[in-house]
C-alpha positions in Angstrom: 9.4 7.6 -22.3 5.8 8.5 -22.4 3.5 6.9 -19.9 0.2 7.9 -21.6 -2.7 5.6 -20.9 -6.3 5.2 -21.9 -8.8 7.4 -20.1 -12.4 6.7 -19.3 -15.2 8.1 -21.5 -18.0 7.2 -19.1 -19.2 9.9 -16.7 -20.0 9.1 -13.1 -18.1 7.2 -10.4 -15.5 4.6 -11.2 -16.8 1.0 -11.0 -14.2 -1.1 -9.2 -13.5 -4.7 -8.5 -11.4 -5.4 -5.4 -9.2 -8.4 -5.7 -8.4 -9.9 -2.3 -10.9 -10.2 0.5 -8.5 -10.2 3.5 -7.9 -7.5 6.0 -6.4 -5.0 3.6 -9.1 -5.9 1.0 -11.8 -5.0 3.5 -10.0 -1.7 4.2 -10.3 -0.9 0.5 -14.0 -1.9 0.5 -14.6 0.6 3.3 -12.7 3.3 1.4 -14.7 2.7 -1.7 -18.0 2.7 0.2 -17.4 6.3 1.4 -15.9 7.6 -1.8 -17.7 10.0 -4.2 -15.3 9.0 -7.0 -15.9 5.2 -7.0 -18.4 2.5 -6.3 -17.9 -1.2 -5.6 -18.9 -3.4 -8.6 -17.3 -6.7 -7.5 -15.1 -8.7 -5.2 -12.7 -11.5 -6.3 -10.8 -13.9 -4.2 -9.5 -17.5 -4.6 -11.7 -18.3 -1.6 -15.2 -17.7 -3.0 -16.7 -17.8 0.4 -14.4 -15.0 1.6 -15.3 -12.9 -1.5 -19.0 -13.4 -0.8 -18.7 -12.6 2.9 -16.8 -9.4 2.1 -19.3 -8.4 -0.5 -22.5 -9.1 1.6 -22.3 -5.8 3.5 -22.4 -3.8 0.2 -25.6 -5.1 -1.3 -26.8 -7.8 -3.7 -25.6 -6.0 -6.8 -21.9 -6.7 -5.9 -20.6 -9.5 -8.2 -18.3 -12.1 -6.7 -16.0 -14.8 -8.1 -12.6 -16.3 -8.1 -11.3 -14.8 -11.3 -10.9 -11.0 -11.2 -11.1 -10.5 -15.0 -14.3 -12.5 -15.2 -15.8 -10.7 -12.2 -14.9 -7.4 -13.9 -16.6 -8.5 -17.1 -19.8 -9.6 -15.4 -20.0 -6.5 -13.2 -19.2 -3.9 -15.9 -16.2 -2.7 -13.9 -14.0 0.0 -15.3 -10.9 -0.9 -13.2 -9.5 -3.2 -10.5 -7.8 -2.8 -7.1 -5.2 -5.5 -6.6 -5.0 -6.2 -2.9 -3.5 -9.7 -3.2 -0.4 -10.9 -1.5 2.8 -9.4 -3.0 3.8 -12.7 -4.6 0.6 -12.6 -6.7 0.9 -9.0 -7.8 2.7 -9.7 -11.1 0.4 -12.4 -12.4 -2.8 -10.6 -11.2 -1.9 -7.2 -12.5 -0.6 -8.5 -15.8 -3.8 -10.4 -16.5 -5.9 -7.3 -15.7 -3.9 -5.0 -17.9 -4.0 -7.5 -20.8 -7.7 -7.7 -20.4 -8.0 -3.9 -20.8 -8.5 -3.1 -17.1 -6.6 -0.2 -15.4 -5.1 -1.3 -12.1 -4.6 0.3 -8.7 -2.2 -1.9 -6.8 -1.0 -2.1 -3.2 2.7 -1.7 -2.3 5.1 -3.2 -3.0 4.5 -3.1 -6.7 6.0 -6.7 -6.9 8.5 -8.5 -4.7 11.3 -7.8 -7.2 12.4 -4.9 -9.4 12.6 -7.4 -12.3 8.9 -8.2 -12.0 8.1 -4.5 -11.6 9.9 -3.7 -14.9 7.8 -6.4 -16.5 4.6 -4.6 -15.3 5.9 -1.2 -16.5 6.3 -2.8 -20.0 2.9 -4.4 -19.7 1.3 -1.0 -19.0 3.0 0.4 -22.0 2.0 -2.4 -24.3 -1.7 -2.4 -23.2 -2.0 1.4 -22.8 -3.7 0.9 -19.4 -2.9 2.8 -16.3 -1.1 0.9 -13.5 -0.7 3.0 -10.3 0.7 1.8 -7.0 -0.9 3.0 -3.8 2.1 4.0 -1.8 -0.4 5.0 0.9 1.8 6.9 3.4 2.7 9.4 0.6 -0.9 10.6 0.9 -0.6 12.6 4.1 -1.5 16.3 4.6 1.4 16.8 7.1 3.9 15.2 4.7 2.6 17.5 1.9 3.1 20.5 4.2 6.6 19.3 5.0 7.3 19.1 1.3 6.1 22.7 0.8 8.5 23.7 3.7 11.4 21.8 2.1 10.9 23.8 -1.1 11.8 27.0 0.9 15.0 25.6 2.3 17.2 26.2 -0.8 19.7 23.4 -1.6 19.3 20.4 0.7 22.3 18.9 2.4 20.7 16.0 4.1 17.5 14.3 5.2 17.6 12.4 8.5 14.8 9.9 9.2 14.5 7.9 12.4 12.0 5.1 12.7 11.6 3.1 15.9 8.8 0.7 16.8 8.5 -2.4 18.9 6.2 -4.1 16.4 5.0 -7.7 16.9 3.7 -9.4 13.8 3.1 -13.1 14.4 3.5 -14.8 11.1 5.6 -14.4 8.0 7.1 -11.0 8.9 8.9 -12.4 11.9 10.4 -15.1 9.7 11.7 -12.8 6.9 15.4 -12.3 6.3 15.1 -8.4 6.2 11.7 -7.6 7.7 12.2 -3.9 8.3 13.8 -3.1 4.9 11.5 -5.3 2.8 8.1 -4.7 4.5 8.3 -1.2 6.0 11.2 0.9 4.9 9.8 1.4 1.4 7.2 3.8 2.9 10.0 6.0 4.2 12.2 5.6 1.1 9.3 6.7 -1.1 8.6 9.7 1.2 12.2 10.8 0.8 11.9 10.8 -3.0 8.7 12.7 -2.7 10.1 15.3 -0.3 13.3 16.0 -2.3 12.0 15.5 -5.8 15.3 13.7 -6.3 16.2 10.1 -7.2 18.6 7.7 -5.5 22.1 7.2 -7.0 23.7 4.7 -4.5 23.4 3.3 -1.0 25.5 1.8 1.8 23.4 -0.1 4.3 24.1 -2.1 7.4 21.5 -4.5 8.8 21.5 -6.0 12.2 19.4 -8.0 14.7 19.7 -7.3 18.4 20.1 -10.2 20.8 16.6 -9.5 22.2 14.9 -9.4 18.8 11.9 -11.5 18.2 12.5 -11.5 14.5 14.5 -14.2 12.7 16.1 -11.7 10.3 17.5 -8.2 10.6 15.0 -5.9 12.4 17.4 -3.0 12.3 19.0 -1.1 9.4 21.0 2.0 8.9 21.3 3.2 5.3 22.9 6.2 3.7 21.6 7.1 0.2 23.3 9.4 -2.2 20.6 11.3 -4.1 21.1 13.0 -7.4 22.2 16.6 -6.8 24.5 15.5 -4.0 22.2 15.4 -0.9 22.1 12.5 1.5 19.2 10.6 2.9 20.1 8.9 6.1 17.7 6.2 7.4 18.0 4.8 10.9 15.3 2.2 11.5 14.3 -0.5 14.0 11.3 -2.8 14.5 12.4 -4.1 17.9 13.0 -1.0 20.1 10.7 -0.9 23.2 10.5 2.4 24.9 10.4 5.7 23.1 8.7 4.8 19.8 8.4 7.1 16.8 5.4 7.6 14.7 4.7 4.9 12.0 5.6 7.8 9.6 9.0 8.1 11.3 10.6 11.3 12.6 12.2 13.7 10.0 14.8 16.4 9.9 15.6 18.1 6.6 18.7 20.3 6.5 18.9 23.0 3.9 21.0 26.1 3.1 18.4 28.5 4.4 17.0 26.6 7.4 15.6 23.3 8.8 12.3 21.5 8.5 11.2 19.1 11.3 8.3 16.6 11.5 7.6 14.1 14.2 5.4 12.1 11.9 2.2 12.7 13.9 1.8 16.5 14.3 2.2 19.4 12.0 5.8 20.0 10.8 7.8 23.0 11.7 10.0 25.3 9.7 13.0 26.7 11.6 14.9 29.7 10.4 12.2 30.8 7.8 8.6 31.8 7.8 6.0 29.2 7.2 3.4 31.8 6.0 1.6 31.3 2.7 2.7 27.7 2.0 1.3 26.2 -1.2 0.0 22.8 0.1 -2.2 20.7 -2.1 -5.2 18.8 -0.8 -3.8 15.2 -1.0 -6.4 13.3 1.1 -5.3 10.7 3.5 -3.6 7.4 2.8 -5.7 5.0 0.6 -8.5 7.5 0.4 -6.1 9.9 -1.2 -4.7 7.2 -3.5 -8.1 6.2 -4.7 -9.0 9.9 -5.5 -5.7 10.2 -7.4 -6.4 7.1 -9.4 -9.9 8.1 -10.3 -8.8 11.6 -11.3 -6.0 10.2 -13.5 -8.4 8.0 -15.4 -10.8 10.9 -16.1 -8.2 13.5 -17.0 -5.2 11.5 -18.4 -2.8 13.3 -16.0 -0.1 10.8 -14.9 -0.7 10.2 -11.2 1.8 10.1 -8.3 2.6 6.4 -7.9 2.3 5.5 -11.6 4.3 2.3 -12.0 7.3 3.9 -13.8 7.5 6.5 -11.1 7.0 4.1 -8.1 9.6 1.6 -9.3 12.6 3.5 -7.9 11.2 3.2 -4.4 11.3 -0.6 -4.7 14.8 -0.4 -6.2 15.9 1.5 -3.1 14.8 -1.4 -1.0 16.5 -4.0 -3.2 19.7 -1.9 -3.3 19.7 -1.5 0.5 19.2 -5.3 1.1 22.0 -6.1 -1.3 24.3 -3.6 0.4 23.5 -5.0 3.8 24.2 -8.6 2.7 27.4 -7.9 0.8 28.9 -5.0 2.8 29.3 -3.0 -0.4 28.1 0.4 -1.6 25.5 -0.4 -4.3 24.7 1.7 -7.3 21.0 1.9 -8.2 21.9 1.7 -11.9 23.5 -1.7 -11.2 20.3 -2.9 -9.5 18.2 -1.7 -12.5 20.5 -3.3 -15.0 20.6 -6.7 -13.2 16.8 -6.6 -12.8 16.4 -5.8 -16.5 18.4 -8.8 -17.5 16.3 -11.0 -15.2 13.0 -9.5 -16.6 14.1 -10.3 -20.2 15.0 -13.8 -19.2 11.8 -14.5 -17.3 9.2 -12.8 -19.4 6.6 -15.2 -20.7 4.6 -12.9 -22.9 6.2 -12.2 -26.3 4.7 -8.7 -26.6 5.9 -7.6 -23.2 9.4 -9.1 -23.9 9.5 -7.2 -27.2 8.6 -3.9 -25.3 11.4 -4.6 -22.8 13.8 -5.2 -25.6 12.8 -2.0 -27.3 13.9 0.1 -24.3 17.2 2.0 -25.1 17.9 1.6 -21.3 16.0 1.2 -18.1 16.8 4.8 -17.1 15.2 5.9 -20.4 12.1 3.8 -19.8 11.7 5.2 -16.3 12.1 8.8 -17.5 15.4 9.3 -15.7 17.3 10.5 -18.8 
């Protein structure tokens, strides 16, 4: 299915409203302030004082308010950056899209695949771009690793090890599956990016060591079958003091012609083949790269990496892994998508979005998988 969206006619930098004035919101404000592609037009937050405090450092021309759409209208913004809590993503992004505003959102796209399908349909109905900033995809070393993987021939397996002793006082330590739900999506998304392949099924086991400071499973081991037959094996922990990996994890990609290795922090290595003349694009770094991609898409009409239809499978990998861990069964991604689609149809409040969901021949068709 086409994911065409409205482009901007106006020349010059993208005028943005940042929705959410917390820690991550301020990181986006800093990113926008040093960007040549965008300028800050407004800040919105339910806490007006927080919005004003965040905007004060960027000059008196920055508009503030509690309603993002109203702030965008008063400030003449072209688009919004949704940095609200995940539970608010669906409502905030839907309102912006319906108001004619493209959206750059933080991961996860929504807490559930069902809500993400609703937003994919909303983007289609409104003709507005909705892109998810899967920030760790924007990494020059990961882009180099991808270029190396393309030299390996057919890929047999990708092994990813993630080990940190992370303390997050607050909601993360109370979650049922903190590693899978809050962190693993970065690594799952990176695996899709590296392989250029989509997940078919997963078997996952979650666990929580006796010394864990988390209420839920801080460990997970998952084996994903990817289309084409390769396997992505994820071994992760958030409560492993000692030899920690990079936040980007440690990677080994095994191909017919050689091996590619990346420790997550330093340049990757190609073993068994030459690494000369790699074609590595300039992807920027983390949210700076995401912002640049978003602005370029709105000016050119080229579908960006992280467009909602593309990003949705990364969230589906998380939902499938959690279901497998809780049931002890191998879970097919198609079953996750089908169940989510039924929920999206049942819960959709906007008739025009429900009609678009109903019009899809299948979820796979809507996501461009068939």
